[in-house]
PDB file of N, CA, C and O in Angstrom, chain B, residues numbered from 101:
ATOM      1  N   MET B 101      71.882  29.883  77.472  1.00  0.00           N
ATOM      2  CA  MET B 101      71.850  30.784  76.340  1.00  0.00           C
ATOM      3  C   MET B 101      73.271  31.192  75.935  1.00  0.00           C
ATOM      4  O   MET B 101      73.569  31.299  74.746  1.00  0.00           O
ATOM      5  N   ILE B 102      74.128  31.416  76.900  1.00  0.00           N
ATOM      6  CA  ILE B 102      75.502  31.807  76.580  1.00  0.00           C
ATOM      7  C   ILE B 102      76.226  30.665  75.874  1.00  0.00           C
ATOM      8  O   ILE B 102      76.969  30.892  74.920  1.00  0.00           O
ATOM      9  N   ARG B 103      76.012  29.457  76.338  1.00  0.00           N
ATOM     10  CA  ARG B 103      76.626  28.291  75.695  1.00  0.00           C
ATOM     11  C   ARG B 103      76.160  28.180  74.240  1.00  0.00           C
ATOM     12  O   ARG B 103      76.954  27.856  73.357  1.00  0.00           O
ATOM     13  N   THR B 104      74.889  28.444  73.994  1.00  0.00           N
ATOM     14  CA  THR B 104      74.354  28.416  72.633  1.00  0.00           C
ATOM     15  C   THR B 104      75.027  29.470  71.765  1.00  0.00           C
ATOM     16  O   THR B 104      75.318  29.214  70.597  1.00  0.00           O
ATOM     17  N   ALA B 105      75.275  30.643  72.316  1.00  0.00           N
ATOM     18  CA  ALA B 105      75.939  31.712  71.562  1.00  0.00           C
ATOM     19  C   ALA B 105      77.351  31.297  71.169  1.00  0.00           C
ATOM     20  O   ALA B 105      77.779  31.527  70.038  1.00  0.00           O
ATOM     21  N   HIS B 106      78.069  30.686  72.100  1.00  0.00           N
ATOM     22  CA  HIS B 106      79.426  30.220  71.785  1.00  0.00           C
ATOM     23  C   HIS B 106      79.393  29.090  70.757  1.00  0.00           C
ATOM     24  O   HIS B 106      80.259  29.023  69.886  1.00  0.00           O
ATOM     25  N   HIS B 107      78.415  28.215  70.850  1.00  0.00           N
ATOM     26  CA  HIS B 107      78.274  27.131  69.879  1.00  0.00           C
ATOM     27  C   HIS B 107      77.980  27.694  68.485  1.00  0.00           C
ATOM     28  O   HIS B 107      78.556  27.245  67.494  1.00  0.00           O
ATOM     29  N   GLN B 108      77.082  28.679  68.418  1.00  0.00           N
ATOM     30  CA  GLN B 108      76.730  29.305  67.132  1.00  0.00           C
ATOM     31  C   GLN B 108      77.948  29.993  66.528  1.00  0.00           C
ATOM     32  O   GLN B 108      78.190  29.879  65.326  1.00  0.00           O
ATOM     33  N   ALA B 109      78.708  30.698  67.341  1.00  0.00           N
ATOM     34  CA  ALA B 109      79.911  31.376  66.853  1.00  0.00           C
ATOM     35  C   ALA B 109      80.919  30.360  66.335  1.00  0.00           C
ATOM     36  O   ALA B 109      81.539  30.578  65.295  1.00  0.00           O
ATOM     37  N   GLY B 110      81.086  29.258  67.049  1.00  0.00           N
ATOM     38  CA  GLY B 110      82.001  28.217  66.608  1.00  0.00           C
ATOM     39  C   GLY B 110      81.561  27.587  65.297  1.00  0.00           C
ATOM     40  O   GLY B 110      82.396  27.244  64.460  1.00  0.00           O
ATOM     41  N   ALA B 111      80.261  27.435  65.115  1.00  0.00           N
ATOM     42  CA  ALA B 111      79.739  26.856  63.876  1.00  0.00           C
ATOM     43  C   ALA B 111      80.036  27.748  62.675  1.00  0.00           C
ATOM     44  O   ALA B 111      80.236  27.255  61.565  1.00  0.00           O
ATOM     45  N   PHE B 112      80.063  29.053  62.897  1.00  0.00           N
ATOM     46  CA  PHE B 112      80.355  29.990  61.812  1.00  0.00           C
ATOM     47  C   PHE B 112      81.846  30.283  61.691  1.00  0.00           C
ATOM     48  O   PHE B 112      82.281  30.910  60.725  1.00  0.00           O
ATOM     49  N   GLY B 113      82.625  29.832  62.662  1.00  0.00           N
ATOM     50  CA  GLY B 113      84.054  30.113  62.630  1.00  0.00           C
ATOM     51  C   GLY B 113      84.358  31.584  62.825  1.00  0.00           C
ATOM     52  O   GLY B 113      85.381  32.084  62.359  1.00  0.00           O
ATOM     53  N   GLU B 114      83.463  32.274  63.516  1.00  0.00           N
ATOM     54  CA  GLU B 114      83.604  33.715  63.765  1.00  0.00           C
ATOM     55  C   GLU B 114      83.708  33.946  65.270  1.00  0.00           C
ATOM     56  O   GLU B 114      83.223  33.131  66.055  1.00  0.00           O
ATOM     57  N   PRO B 115      84.333  35.046  65.678  1.00  0.00           N
ATOM     58  CA  PRO B 115      84.394  35.343  67.112  1.00  0.00           C
ATOM     59  C   PRO B 115      83.072  35.894  67.634  1.00  0.00           C
ATOM     60  O   PRO B 115      82.343  36.576  66.913  1.00  0.00           O
ATOM     61  N   LEU B 116      82.775  35.596  68.876  1.00  0.00           N
ATOM     62  CA  LEU B 116      81.647  36.193  69.578  1.00  0.00           C
ATOM     63  C   LEU B 116      82.157  37.519  70.128  1.00  0.00           C
ATOM     64  O   LEU B 116      82.970  37.538  71.052  1.00  0.00           O
ATOM     65  N   THR B 117      81.682  38.628  69.564  1.00  0.00           N
ATOM     66  CA  THR B 117      82.255  39.927  69.913  1.00  0.00           C
ATOM     67  C   THR B 117      81.332  40.810  70.738  1.00  0.00           C
ATOM     68  O   THR B 117      81.722  41.916  71.110  1.00  0.00           O
ATOM     69  N   GLY B 118      80.124  40.356  71.035  1.00  0.00           N
ATOM     70  CA  GLY B 118      79.229  41.153  71.861  1.00  0.00           C
ATOM     71  C   GLY B 118      78.132  40.291  72.441  1.00  0.00           C
ATOM     72  O   GLY B 118      77.712  39.312  71.825  1.00  0.00           O
ATOM     73  N   LEU B 119      77.668  40.649  73.619  1.00  0.00           N
ATOM     74  CA  LEU B 119      76.635  39.878  74.295  1.00  0.00           C
ATOM     75  C   LEU B 119      75.848  40.820  75.187  1.00  0.00           C
ATOM     76  O   LEU B 119      76.427  41.594  75.949  1.00  0.00           O
ATOM     77  N   ARG B 120      74.518  40.754  75.090  1.00  0.00           N
ATOM     78  CA  ARG B 120      73.668  41.623  75.910  1.00  0.00           C
ATOM     79  C   ARG B 120      72.390  40.871  76.230  1.00  0.00           C
ATOM     80  O   ARG B 120      71.840  40.180  75.372  1.00  0.00           O
ATOM     81  N   PHE B 121      71.913  41.002  77.465  1.00  0.00           N
ATOM     82  CA  PHE B 121      70.648  40.403  77.878  1.00  0.00           C
ATOM     83  C   PHE B 121      69.622  41.491  78.089  1.00  0.00           C
ATOM     84  O   PHE B 121      69.926  42.558  78.622  1.00  0.00           O
ATOM     85  N   ILE B 122      68.398  41.210  77.663  1.00  0.00           N
ATOM     86  CA  ILE B 122      67.275  42.124  77.852  1.00  0.00           C
ATOM     87  C   ILE B 122      66.162  41.307  78.499  1.00  0.00           C
ATOM     88  O   ILE B 122      65.876  40.196  78.051  1.00  0.00           O
ATOM     89  N   ALA B 123      65.536  41.828  79.531  1.00  0.00           N
ATOM     90  CA  ALA B 123      64.415  41.154  80.176  1.00  0.00           C
ATOM     91  C   ALA B 123      63.258  42.134  80.281  1.00  0.00           C
ATOM     92  O   ALA B 123      63.429  43.270  80.722  1.00  0.00           O
ATOM     93  N   ASP B 124      62.081  41.683  79.870  1.00  0.00           N
ATOM     94  CA  ASP B 124      60.880  42.502  80.000  1.00  0.00           C
ATOM     95  C   ASP B 124      59.702  41.584  80.333  1.00  0.00           C
ATOM     96  O   ASP B 124      59.902  40.430  80.712  1.00  0.00           O
ATOM     97  N   GLU B 125      58.489  42.087  80.195  1.00  0.00           N
ATOM     98  CA  GLU B 125      57.317  41.302  80.559  1.00  0.00           C
ATOM     99  C   GLU B 125      57.117  40.087  79.657  1.00  0.00           C
ATOM    100  O   GLU B 125      56.377  39.172  80.018  1.00  0.00           O
ATOM    101  N   LEU B 126      57.758  40.061  78.499  1.00  0.00           N
ATOM    102  CA  LEU B 126      57.648  38.924  77.590  1.00  0.00           C
ATOM    103  C   LEU B 126      58.701  37.854  77.853  1.00  0.00           C
ATOM    104  O   LEU B 126      58.645  36.770  77.272  1.00  0.00           O
ATOM    105  N   GLY B 127      59.655  38.152  78.721  1.00  0.00           N
ATOM    106  CA  GLY B 127      60.699  37.192  79.055  1.00  0.00           C
ATOM    107  C   GLY B 127      62.074  37.749  78.756  1.00  0.00           C
ATOM    108  O   GLY B 127      62.246  38.952  78.562  1.00  0.00           O
ATOM    109  N   SER B 128      63.050  36.858  78.721  1.00  0.00           N
ATOM    110  CA  SER B 128      64.420  37.302  78.489  1.00  0.00           C
ATOM    111  C   SER B 128      64.805  37.104  77.026  1.00  0.00           C
ATOM    112  O   SER B 128      64.269  36.239  76.333  1.00  0.00           O
ATOM    113  N   LEU B 129      65.736  37.917  76.584  1.00  0.00           N
ATOM    114  CA  LEU B 129      66.224  37.876  75.223  1.00  0.00           C
ATOM    115  C   LEU B 129      67.718  38.141  75.270  1.00  0.00           C
ATOM    116  O   LEU B 129      68.171  39.049  75.966  1.00  0.00           O
ATOM    117  N   MET B 130      68.475  37.359  74.537  1.00  0.00           N
ATOM    118  CA  MET B 130      69.915  37.563  74.449  1.00  0.00           C
ATOM    119  C   MET B 130      70.221  38.059  73.042  1.00  0.00           C
ATOM    120  O   MET B 130      69.762  37.479  72.058  1.00  0.00           O
ATOM    121  N   ILE B 131      70.990  39.126  72.952  1.00  0.00           N
ATOM    122  CA  ILE B 131      71.440  39.677  71.682  1.00  0.00           C
ATOM    123  C   ILE B 131      72.945  39.450  71.620  1.00  0.00           C
ATOM    124  O   ILE B 131      73.664  39.792  72.559  1.00  0.00           O
ATOM    125  N   VAL B 132      73.424  38.876  70.523  1.00  0.00           N
ATOM    126  CA  VAL B 132      74.853  38.624  70.376  1.00  0.00           C
ATOM    127  C   VAL B 132      75.332  39.101  69.016  1.00  0.00           C
ATOM    128  O   VAL B 132      74.582  39.118  68.039  1.00  0.00           O
ATOM    129  N   ARG B 133      76.591  39.485  68.978  1.00  0.00           N
ATOM    130  CA  ARG B 133      77.237  39.799  67.710  1.00  0.00           C
ATOM    131  C   ARG B 133      78.249  38.699  67.448  1.00  0.00           C
ATOM    132  O   ARG B 133      79.142  38.443  68.257  1.00  0.00           O
ATOM    133  N   ILE B 134      78.090  38.053  66.294  1.00  0.00           N
ATOM    134  CA  ILE B 134      79.012  37.010  65.841  1.00  0.00           C
ATOM    135  C   ILE B 134      79.596  37.505  64.529  1.00  0.00           C
ATOM    136  O   ILE B 134      78.906  37.560  63.511  1.00  0.00           O
ATOM    137  N   GLY B 135      80.867  37.865  64.563  1.00  0.00           N
ATOM    138  CA  GLY B 135      81.463  38.495  63.390  1.00  0.00           C
ATOM    139  C   GLY B 135      80.766  39.810  63.129  1.00  0.00           C
ATOM    140  O   GLY B 135      80.734  40.671  64.009  1.00  0.00           O
ATOM    141  N   ASP B 136      80.206  39.991  61.940  1.00  0.00           N
ATOM    142  CA  ASP B 136      79.471  41.211  61.602  1.00  0.00           C
ATOM    143  C   ASP B 136      77.963  41.039  61.716  1.00  0.00           C
ATOM    144  O   ASP B 136      77.219  41.997  61.509  1.00  0.00           O
ATOM    145  N   GLN B 137      77.502  39.843  62.040  1.00  0.00           N
ATOM    146  CA  GLN B 137      76.067  39.536  62.103  1.00  0.00           C
ATOM    147  C   GLN B 137      75.557  39.649  63.535  1.00  0.00           C
ATOM    148  O   GLN B 137      76.246  39.244  64.471  1.00  0.00           O
ATOM    149  N   ILE B 138      74.350  40.199  63.714  1.00  0.00           N
ATOM    150  CA  ILE B 138      73.718  40.289  65.029  1.00  0.00           C
ATOM    151  C   ILE B 138      72.596  39.257  65.082  1.00  0.00           C
ATOM    152  O   ILE B 138      71.789  39.147  64.159  1.00  0.00           O
ATOM    153  N   TRP B 139      72.561  38.501  66.185  1.00  0.00           N
ATOM    154  CA  TRP B 139      71.591  37.435  66.392  1.00  0.00           C
ATOM    155  C   TRP B 139      70.824  37.682  67.683  1.00  0.00           C
ATOM    156  O   TRP B 139      71.307  38.371  68.582  1.00  0.00           O
ATOM    157  N   GLN B 140      69.622  37.113  67.765  1.00  0.00           N
ATOM    158  CA  GLN B 140      68.867  37.144  69.018  1.00  0.00           C
ATOM    159  C   GLN B 140      68.466  35.718  69.377  1.00  0.00           C
ATOM    160  O   GLN B 140      68.220  34.883  68.507  1.00  0.00           O
ATOM    161  N   HIS B 141      68.408  35.460  70.689  1.00  0.00           N
ATOM    162  CA  HIS B 141      68.034  34.147  71.193  1.00  0.00           C
ATOM    163  C   HIS B 141      67.026  34.357  72.300  1.00  0.00           C
ATOM    164  O   HIS B 141      67.306  35.055  73.275  1.00  0.00           O
ATOM    165  N   ASP B 142      65.853  33.757  72.158  1.00  0.00           N
ATOM    166  CA  ASP B 142      64.798  33.941  73.155  1.00  0.00           C
ATOM    167  C   ASP B 142      64.646  32.759  74.093  1.00  0.00           C
ATOM    168  O   ASP B 142      63.650  32.656  74.809  1.00  0.00           O
ATOM    169  N   GLY B 143      65.626  31.865  74.098  1.00  0.00           N
ATOM    170  CA  GLY B 143      65.554  30.688  74.941  1.00  0.00           C
ATOM    171  C   GLY B 143      65.139  29.452  74.164  1.00  0.00           C
ATOM    172  O   GLY B 143      65.329  28.327  74.628  1.00  0.00           O
ATOM    173  N   ARG B 144      64.567  29.659  72.971  1.00  0.00           N
ATOM    174  CA  ARG B 144      64.159  28.542  72.130  1.00  0.00           C
ATOM    175  C   ARG B 144      64.814  28.584  70.762  1.00  0.00           C
ATOM    176  O   ARG B 144      65.280  27.564  70.256  1.00  0.00           O
ATOM    177  N   ARG B 145      64.847  29.778  70.162  1.00  0.00           N
ATOM    178  CA  ARG B 145      65.337  29.908  68.790  1.00  0.00           C
ATOM    179  C   ARG B 145      66.459  30.933  68.710  1.00  0.00           C
ATOM    180  O   ARG B 145      66.513  31.890  69.481  1.00  0.00           O
ATOM    181  N   PHE B 146      67.342  30.705  67.764  1.00  0.00           N
ATOM    182  CA  PHE B 146      68.435  31.624  67.477  1.00  0.00           C
ATOM    183  C   PHE B 146      68.145  32.194  66.101  1.00  0.00           C
ATOM    184  O   PHE B 146      68.155  31.451  65.120  1.00  0.00           O
ATOM    185  N   ASP B 147      67.886  33.493  65.999  1.00  0.00           N
ATOM    186  CA  ASP B 147      67.513  34.117  64.736  1.00  0.00           C
ATOM    187  C   ASP B 147      68.414  35.303  64.423  1.00  0.00           C
ATOM    188  O   ASP B 147      68.753  36.075  65.319  1.00  0.00           O
ATOM    189  N   PRO B 148      68.806  35.458  63.153  1.00  0.00           N
ATOM    190  CA  PRO B 148      69.575  36.648  62.774  1.00  0.00           C
ATOM    191  C   PRO B 148      68.672  37.877  62.773  1.00  0.00           C
ATOM    192  O   PRO B 148      67.473  37.781  62.508  1.00  0.00           O
ATOM    193  N   ILE B 149      69.259  39.021  63.070  1.00  0.00           N
ATOM    194  CA  ILE B 149      68.527  40.290  63.018  1.00  0.00           C
ATOM    195  C   ILE B 149      68.960  41.011  61.759  1.00  0.00           C
ATOM    196  O   ILE B 149      70.149  41.257  61.556  1.00  0.00           O
ATOM    197  N   ASP B 150      68.009  41.349  60.920  1.00  0.00           N
ATOM    198  CA  ASP B 150      68.298  42.071  59.690  1.00  0.00           C
ATOM    199  C   ASP B 150      68.672  43.512  60.047  1.00  0.00           C
ATOM    200  O   ASP B 150      67.865  44.223  60.645  1.00  0.00           O
ATOM    201  N   PRO B 151      69.889  43.955  59.688  1.00  0.00           N
ATOM    202  CA  PRO B 151      70.320  45.303  60.082  1.00  0.00           C
ATOM    203  C   PRO B 151      69.429  46.416  59.536  1.00  0.00           C
ATOM    204  O   PRO B 151      69.377  47.497  60.122  1.00  0.00           O
ATOM    205  N   GLU B 152      68.730  46.176  58.433  1.00  0.00           N
ATOM    206  CA  GLU B 152      67.866  47.214  57.867  1.00  0.00           C
ATOM    207  C   GLU B 152      66.564  47.354  58.639  1.00  0.00           C
ATOM    208  O   GLU B 152      65.860  48.350  58.472  1.00  0.00           O
ATOM    209  N   HIS B 153      66.222  46.376  59.484  1.00  0.00           N
ATOM    210  CA  HIS B 153      64.985  46.442  60.253  1.00  0.00           C
ATOM    211  C   HIS B 153      65.212  46.787  61.713  1.00  0.00           C
ATOM    212  O   HIS B 153      64.271  46.753  62.506  1.00  0.00           O
ATOM    213  N   ARG B 154      66.450  47.119  62.085  1.00  0.00           N
ATOM    214  CA  ARG B 154      66.734  47.532  63.453  1.00  0.00           C
ATOM    215  C   ARG B 154      66.296  48.979  63.641  1.00  0.00           C
ATOM    216  O   ARG B 154      66.361  49.789  62.716  1.00  0.00           O
ATOM    217  N   ALA B 155      65.861  49.282  64.822  1.00  0.00           N
ATOM    218  CA  ALA B 155      65.467  50.655  65.130  1.00  0.00           C
ATOM    219  C   ALA B 155      66.711  51.538  65.198  1.00  0.00           C
ATOM    220  O   ALA B 155      67.779  51.078  65.600  1.00  0.00           O
ATOM    221  N   HIS B 156      66.575  52.795  64.809  1.00  0.00           N
ATOM    222  CA  HIS B 156      67.708  53.720  64.833  1.00  0.00           C
ATOM    223  C   HIS B 156      68.214  53.981  66.251  1.00  0.00           C
ATOM    224  O   HIS B 156      69.391  54.286  66.445  1.00  0.00           O
ATOM    225  N   ASP B 157      67.330  53.860  67.237  1.00  0.00           N
ATOM    226  CA  ASP B 157      67.744  54.119  68.612  1.00  0.00           C
ATOM    227  C   ASP B 157      68.141  52.843  69.357  1.00  0.00           C
ATOM    228  O   ASP B 157      68.335  52.867  70.572  1.00  0.00           O
ATOM    229  N   ASP B 158      68.260  51.744  68.638  1.00  0.00           N
ATOM    230  CA  ASP B 158      68.663  50.471  69.253  1.00  0.00           C
ATOM    231  C   ASP B 158      70.146  50.521  69.570  1.00  0.00           C
ATOM    232  O   ASP B 158      70.974  50.582  68.660  1.00  0.00           O
ATOM    233  N   LEU B 159      70.489  50.497  70.844  1.00  0.00           N
ATOM    234  CA  LEU B 159      71.882  50.592  71.266  1.00  0.00           C
ATOM    235  C   LEU B 159      72.534  49.219  71.444  1.00  0.00           C
ATOM    236  O   LEU B 159      73.689  49.126  71.860  1.00  0.00           O
ATOM    237  N   SER B 160      71.793  48.156  71.130  1.00  0.00           N
ATOM    238  CA  SER B 160      72.329  46.824  71.376  1.00  0.00           C
ATOM    239  C   SER B 160      73.514  46.537  70.490  1.00  0.00           C
ATOM    240  O   SER B 160      73.390  46.448  69.268  1.00  0.00           O
ATOM    241  N   LEU B 161      74.652  46.393  71.108  1.00  0.00           N
ATOM    242  CA  LEU B 161      75.873  45.951  70.455  1.00  0.00           C
ATOM    243  C   LEU B 161      76.348  46.852  69.335  1.00  0.00           C
ATOM    244  O   LEU B 161      76.944  46.376  68.369  1.00  0.00           O
ATOM    245  N   ARG B 162      76.098  48.137  69.446  1.00  0.00           N
ATOM    246  CA  ARG B 162      76.650  49.050  68.444  1.00  0.00           C
ATOM    247  C   ARG B 162      78.147  49.130  68.598  1.00  0.00           C
ATOM    248  O   ARG B 162      78.667  49.055  69.711  1.00  0.00           O
ATOM    249  N   ARG B 163      78.839  49.281  67.498  1.00  0.00           N
ATOM    250  CA  ARG B 163      80.305  49.419  67.541  1.00  0.00           C
ATOM    251  C   ARG B 163      80.686  50.854  67.699  1.00  0.00           C
ATOM    252  O   ARG B 163      81.872  51.176  67.755  1.00  0.00           O
TER     253      ARG B 163
END
């Protein structure tokens, strides 16, 4: 998953500026910040997180 995050950052030409892992009963999830965009990776897919749909109490990768 970390290698995928670095590959994604390289594809966008942006720095990887944050990385966090979350594990729960549904499995593991990696949250990364690439430039100003936040992405999640569940082991299969890499998806952007829309900042307007994030929870207000979400502490993942806040600046």
